[in-house]
Structure formats: structure tokens, C-alpha cells
C-alpha positions as CSV (number, residue, x, y, z in Angstrom):
1,X,0.0,0.0,0.0
2,X,1.1,3.5,-0.7
3,X,0.3,4.7,2.8
4,X,3.3,2.9,4.3
5,X,5.8,3.8,1.6
6,X,5.5,7.5,2.0
7,X,8.6,9.4,2.9
8,X,8.3,11.9,5.7
9,X,8.8,15.4,4.1
10,X,11.9,17.2,5.0
11,X,11.5,20.3,7.2
12,X,12.4,23.6,5.4
13,X,15.3,24.3,7.7
14,X,16.9,21.0,7.1
15,X,17.5,21.6,3.4
16,X,20.6,23.6,2.7
17,X,20.1,26.8,0.6
18,X,22.5,25.5,-2.0
19,X,25.0,22.6,-2.3
20,X,27.8,23.8,-0.1
21,X,31.3,22.8,-1.0
22,X,33.0,25.4,1.1
23,X,31.9,26.3,4.6
24,X,33.2,29.9,4.1
25,X,30.7,30.4,1.2
26,X,27.9,29.0,3.4
27,X,28.9,31.3,6.3
28,X,29.0,34.3,4.0
29,X,25.5,33.5,2.7
30,X,24.3,33.3,6.3
31,X,25.8,36.6,7.1
32,X,24.1,38.1,4.1
33,X,20.8,36.6,5.3
34,X,21.3,38.2,8.7
35,X,21.8,41.6,7.0
36,X,18.6,41.4,5.2
37,X,16.7,39.8,8.1
38,X,16.0,36.5,6.3
39,X,15.3,34.2,9.2
40,X,14.6,31.2,7.0
41,X,17.9,31.6,5.2
42,X,19.7,31.9,8.4
43,X,18.2,28.7,9.8
44,X,18.9,26.8,6.6
45,X,22.5,27.9,6.6
46,X,23.0,27.3,10.3
47,X,21.6,23.8,9.9
48,X,23.9,23.1,7.0
49,X,26.9,24.4,8.8
50,X,26.0,22.4,11.9
51,X,25.7,19.2,9.8
52,X,29.1,19.7,8.2
53,X,31.2,21.2,11.0
54,X,29.3,21.2,14.3
55,X,27.4,23.6,16.4
56,X,30.2,25.9,17.4
57,X,31.8,26.3,14.0
58,X,31.1,29.4,11.9
59,X,28.4,30.6,14.4
60,X,26.1,27.8,13.5
61,X,24.3,28.1,16.8
62,X,23.8,31.8,16.4
63,X,22.3,31.4,13.0
64,X,19.9,28.7,14.3
65,X,18.8,30.8,17.3
66,X,18.6,34.2,15.5
67,X,16.8,32.7,12.5
68,X,14.1,31.4,14.8
């Protein structure tokens, strides 16, 4: 049955804003989002940084908290 084969949709903040290859690019994108008060972009960037480098790298925790 199709009911049991459905995948759970990914939350918007768990999808990175782009395919990051360099953490510095992702960090710069998050800083730009902070400048234009884009909370969704900050959360998505913070989550991607967290997954790649950890909570305390490149202010990932700040982007997650401030984006919320």
C-alpha cells in the first residue's frame, strides 16, 4: 500500500540553501541573510553548517537561534 511507503517530508530548515562545497561560502551566505533579516535563510544555513562542521563552527548556533 502507498500509505506505508510515503517518505516523511523534510522540514524547510533541514534543506541547505545550496549545495555547499566550502563552509566559508555558506557562512557568507548566512551573514548576508542576517543583513537582510531573512530568518529562513539563516536557519537553513545554520543547519547546513551544523551538519558539516558542528554547532560551534562558523556561528552555526547563532544562525539557528537568531533565525528562529
